[in-house]
C-alpha positions as CSV (number, residue, x, y, z in Angstrom):
1,X,11.6,-0.2,12.4
2,X,8.8,-1.2,10.6
3,X,7.0,1.3,8.5
4,X,3.3,1.9,8.4
5,X,1.0,2.7,5.3
6,X,-2.6,3.4,5.5
7,X,-4.4,2.6,2.2
8,X,-7.9,3.9,0.7
9,X,-7.8,7.1,2.3
10,X,-10.9,9.0,0.3
11,X,-12.5,11.6,2.7
12,X,-11.1,14.6,4.4
13,X,-11.8,13.1,7.6
14,X,-9.4,10.3,6.5
15,X,-6.8,12.9,5.8
16,X,-7.3,14.8,9.3
17,X,-6.7,11.1,10.9
18,X,-3.8,10.3,8.8
19,X,-2.2,13.7,9.9
20,X,-2.6,12.7,13.5
21,X,-1.3,9.2,13.2
22,X,1.4,9.9,10.7
23,X,2.0,6.7,8.9
24,X,4.8,6.8,6.6
25,X,2.6,6.2,3.5
26,X,-0.8,7.0,2.6
27,X,-2.7,5.4,-0.1
28,X,-5.1,6.6,-2.7
29,X,-7.0,3.9,-4.5
30,X,-7.5,4.6,-8.5
31,X,-9.0,1.4,-9.3
32,X,-12.4,0.6,-9.0
33,X,-13.3,0.0,-5.4
34,X,-15.7,1.4,-2.8
35,X,-12.4,3.6,-1.5
36,X,-11.9,4.8,-5.4
37,X,-11.1,8.4,-5.7
38,X,-11.0,10.5,-8.7
39,X,-7.8,12.5,-9.7
40,X,-9.5,15.7,-8.8
41,X,-10.5,14.5,-5.3
42,X,-7.1,12.8,-4.8
43,X,-5.2,16.0,-5.9
44,X,-7.5,18.1,-3.1
45,X,-6.9,15.3,-0.4
46,X,-3.1,15.8,-1.2
47,X,-3.1,19.4,-0.4
48,X,-4.5,18.6,3.1
49,X,-2.1,15.8,4.0
50,X,1.1,16.3,5.7
51,X,3.5,17.0,2.9
52,X,6.2,14.8,5.0
53,X,3.9,11.3,4.1
54,X,4.4,9.8,1.0
55,X,1.6,9.4,-1.3
56,X,0.4,6.1,-3.2
57,X,-1.3,5.7,-6.0
58,X,-3.0,2.1,-6.4
59,X,-3.7,1.2,-9.9
60,X,-5.1,-1.9,-11.4
61,X,-4.2,-2.4,-15.0
62,X,-4.2,1.3,-15.6
63,X,-3.1,3.2,-18.9
64,X,0.4,4.1,-18.1
65,X,-0.4,7.8,-19.4
66,X,-3.2,8.1,-16.6
67,X,-0.6,7.2,-14.0
68,X,1.9,9.9,-15.3
69,X,-0.8,12.3,-15.5
70,X,-1.7,11.8,-11.8
71,X,2.3,11.6,-10.9
72,X,2.4,15.2,-12.7
73,X,0.2,16.5,-10.6
74,X,2.5,15.5,-7.4
75,X,-0.5,13.9,-6.0
76,X,1.3,11.0,-5.7
77,X,5.0,10.0,-5.3
78,X,4.8,6.3,-5.7
79,X,3.0,3.9,-7.8
80,X,1.3,0.6,-6.6
81,X,0.5,-1.8,-9.4
82,X,-2.2,-4.2,-8.1
83,X,-3.3,-5.9,-11.2
84,X,-1.6,-8.0,-14.2
85,X,1.1,-5.6,-14.9
86,X,4.0,-7.7,-15.9
87,X,7.8,-6.9,-16.4
88,X,7.4,-5.3,-19.8
89,X,4.5,-2.8,-18.4
90,X,7.1,-1.9,-15.5
91,X,10.0,-1.4,-18.0
92,X,7.7,1.2,-19.7
93,X,6.4,2.9,-16.9
94,X,10.2,3.1,-15.8
95,X,11.2,4.8,-18.7
96,X,8.5,7.6,-18.2
97,X,9.1,8.2,-14.5
98,X,11.4,7.7,-11.6
99,X,8.5,7.4,-9.0
100,X,9.0,4.6,-6.6
101,X,7.2,1.4,-8.1
102,X,5.6,-1.2,-5.8
103,X,4.1,-4.4,-7.4
104,X,1.7,-6.4,-5.7
105,X,2.0,-9.9,-5.5
106,X,-0.8,-12.3,-4.2
107,X,1.6,-15.4,-3.1
108,X,0.0,-18.9,-3.1
109,X,3.3,-21.1,-3.1
110,X,6.9,-20.4,-2.6
111,X,7.4,-20.3,-6.4
112,X,5.2,-17.3,-6.3
113,X,7.6,-15.8,-3.7
114,X,10.7,-16.9,-5.5
115,X,9.4,-15.3,-9.0
116,X,8.8,-11.9,-7.2
117,X,12.6,-11.7,-6.3
118,X,13.4,-11.0,-9.8
119,X,11.0,-8.2,-10.3
120,X,12.1,-5.0,-11.2
121,X,9.7,-3.2,-9.1
122,X,11.1,-1.0,-6.2
123,X,9.2,-2.9,-3.7
124,X,7.2,-6.2,-3.6
125,X,3.8,-6.0,-1.6
126,X,2.6,-9.5,-0.6
127,X,-1.2,-9.3,-0.4
128,X,-3.9,-12.2,0.1
129,X,-5.8,-10.5,-2.5
130,X,-7.7,-7.3,-3.6
131,X,-9.2,-6.2,-0.3
132,X,-10.5,-9.6,1.3
133,X,-9.6,-8.8,4.7
134,X,-8.1,-12.2,5.2
135,X,-4.4,-13.0,5.9
136,X,-2.4,-16.0,4.1
137,X,0.3,-17.8,5.5
138,X,3.1,-15.6,6.1
139,X,5.7,-18.6,6.4
140,X,6.0,-18.8,2.8
141,X,8.1,-15.5,2.7
142,X,10.8,-16.7,4.8
143,X,14.2,-16.4,3.0
144,X,12.6,-13.6,0.7
145,X,15.5,-11.1,0.5
146,X,13.9,-8.1,-0.6
147,X,12.5,-5.3,1.4
148,X,8.8,-5.9,1.3
149,X,5.3,-4.6,2.2
150,X,2.9,-7.1,3.8
151,X,-0.9,-6.6,3.3
152,X,-4.2,-8.8,3.6
153,X,-6.2,-8.9,6.7
154,X,-4.0,-7.1,9.0
155,X,-5.4,-5.6,12.2
156,X,-4.4,-4.9,16.0
157,X,-5.2,-8.7,16.5
158,X,-2.5,-10.1,14.3
159,X,0.1,-7.2,13.3
160,X,2.4,-8.0,16.3
161,X,2.3,-11.5,15.2
162,X,3.3,-10.4,11.4
163,X,6.1,-8.3,12.7
164,X,7.6,-10.8,15.0
165,X,7.3,-13.8,12.5
166,X,8.5,-12.0,9.3
167,X,9.7,-8.6,10.0
168,X,8.3,-6.9,7.0
169,X,9.7,-3.5,5.7
170,X,6.2,-2.2,6.0
171,X,2.9,-3.2,7.1
172,X,-0.3,-1.9,4.9
173,X,-3.8,-1.7,6.5
174,X,-7.0,-0.4,5.0
175,X,-10.0,-2.5,6.3
176,X,-8.0,-3.2,9.4
177,X,-8.6,0.2,10.7
178,X,-12.0,0.8,9.8
179,X,-15.5,0.7,11.3
180,X,-18.4,0.2,9.1
181,X,-16.1,0.6,6.0
182,X,-14.7,3.9,7.2
183,X,-11.4,4.9,8.5
184,X,-11.5,4.8,12.4
185,X,-9.1,7.3,14.4
186,X,-8.8,5.3,17.7
187,X,-7.8,1.8,15.4
188,X,-5.3,3.9,13.5
189,X,-3.9,5.2,16.5
190,X,-3.9,1.8,17.9
191,X,-2.0,0.5,15.0
192,X,0.4,3.7,15.1
193,X,1.4,2.4,18.6
194,X,2.0,-1.2,18.0
195,X,4.1,-0.5,14.8
196,X,5.9,2.0,16.4
197,X,6.7,-0.1,19.5
198,X,7.6,-3.0,17.4
């Protein structure tokens, strides 16, 4: 079964929606973004979130010590690296935490996809770019042998196509479940039904 990640939660209402919809993963964005949360804000939001929902912290070229601080609060249990973090960076982070690491990759060619095969991150997240709201050519992922998250422009109009075409381990949505820049409960419910029903 495809899993669901809802990213960019930053309000108490978002947490309430997530508790109702129950995605497998909830994302807090610590990088510069309109959905950015502070460590303190995320910590309070985590307390309100169903503990069975895994929390993912999204970082862009962040100091490793800051990531470790947020992990130590148990605000997040997974780390998503969305910048230029290389294998050396992942190795240094891995030395200091057992947290699951997701590395975001923007695949432009099949070579990008092949290179992602050898990443030491636990999962790859294929995305069209940082919050562009646009999809990419999913066919270049054909033959990728690892479990991966699919992001970038997913919404109720195309998510079934994505699942049927490439069967990702998980789908990751943010703007695709929003109206006017804010999470929309009805859109979240619709996506949850579609993902659950395959």
